[in-house]
VOTORBA-355562 format. One line per 5 residues: number of its first residue (from 1); their letters; for each residue x, y, z of C-alpha. Coordinates in steps of 0.5 Angstrom, whole numbers. Layout:
NUM	A	X:Y:Z; ...;
//
This chain:
1	MSKPS	0:0:0; 3:7:-2; 3:13:3; -2:18:2; 1:25:-1;
6	ELKTL	0:29:5; 4:24:9; 10:24:3; 10:31:4; 11:31:11;
11	DQICC	16:26:10; 20:30:5; 19:37:9; 22:33:15; 28:31:11;
16	KIAKT	30:38:9; 29:40:16; 33:35:19; 39:37:14; 38:45:15;
21	KEIEE	34:46:21; 30:51:18; 23:51:14; 22:55:8; 16:59:7;
26	ADQKR	13:55:1; 14:48:5; 10:51:11; 5:53:6; 5:46:3;
31	LSDSF	4:43:10; -2:48:11; -5:46:5; -4:39:6; -6:39:14;
36	GQRFT	-10:45:15; -12:47:22; -8:40:24; -1:44:22; -3:50:25;
41	KAWKA	-4:47:32; 2:42:31; 7:48:29; 4:52:35; 6:46:39;
46	VKEKR	13:46:36; 14:53:37; 12:52:45; 16:46:46; 11:42:48;
51	VKKYV	14:36:45; 18:31:50; 23:25:49; 24:21:55; 30:16:54;
56	FKPSN	29:10:60; 36:7:62; 39:2:62; 34:0:56; 35:6:52;
61	RVVWI	27:5:51; 24:12:48; 18:15:49; 15:21:46; 10:26:49;
66	VVGKE	6:32:47; 3:36:52; -4:38:49; -10:42:52; -13:36:56;
71	RDYLI	-7:32:58; 0:29:56; -1:25:50; 3:18:48; 6:18:41;
76	MPAAD	9:12:38; 12:15:31; 14:9:28; 7:6:28; 4:13:27;
81	FCTCD	0:12:34; -3:17:39; -7:17:45; -11:23:43; -19:23:42;
86	DFYFR	-18:25:35; -13:19:33; -19:14:36; -25:18:32; -22:21:26;
91	VMDRQ	-15:17:24; -18:10:26; -24:12:22; -20:14:16; -22:21:16;
96	IHLCY	-15:23:17; -8:20:17; -5:24:23; -7:28:29; -4:34:30;
101	HLIAQ	0:31:36; 4:26:31; 5:32:26; 8:36:32; 13:30:34;
106	KLSEA	15:29:27; 17:36:26; 20:37:33; 24:31:32; 27:34:25;
111	FKTYD	28:40:28; 31:37:34; 27:42:38; 24:38:43; 25:37:51;
116	SYEET	29:31:52; 29:27:59; 33:21:62; 30:17:67; 31:10:70;
121	DGLLE	27:4:67; 24:3:74; 20:10:73; 17:7:66; 12:3:68;
126	ALMKE	9:9:73; 9:14:67; 6:9:62; 0:8:67; 0:16:67;
131	WKKAR	0:17:60; -5:12:58; -10:14:63; -17:16:60; -19:23:60;
136	A	-24:24:66;
//
């Protein structure tokens, strides 16, 4: 199965960003045209440094978090997975391909503008329970 064009666009632009650490105005427009309001929200999250990368030692397990309006959202970029409602209701129903949290994570990783934390493996289970909690 081939990737949808909006995902190809995001991948291409993230590759350029990873090399230059800059985003061209034309690429911002392409992302805005492809993702609409989701790009606007993602770009705001990137600029506000709401993307977090946790590395757990000694396992070197990596967990990504995006701080959202309601709570922290667990991101699994390799699976294009997020714990937000938009993912469950729109991505899973195939109305869209990515929520804004996933877009923000991909952009932040390309720019290397995320906050990074190193924790012990012993703390992983407690943090995962917190991050997986359903909204009340």
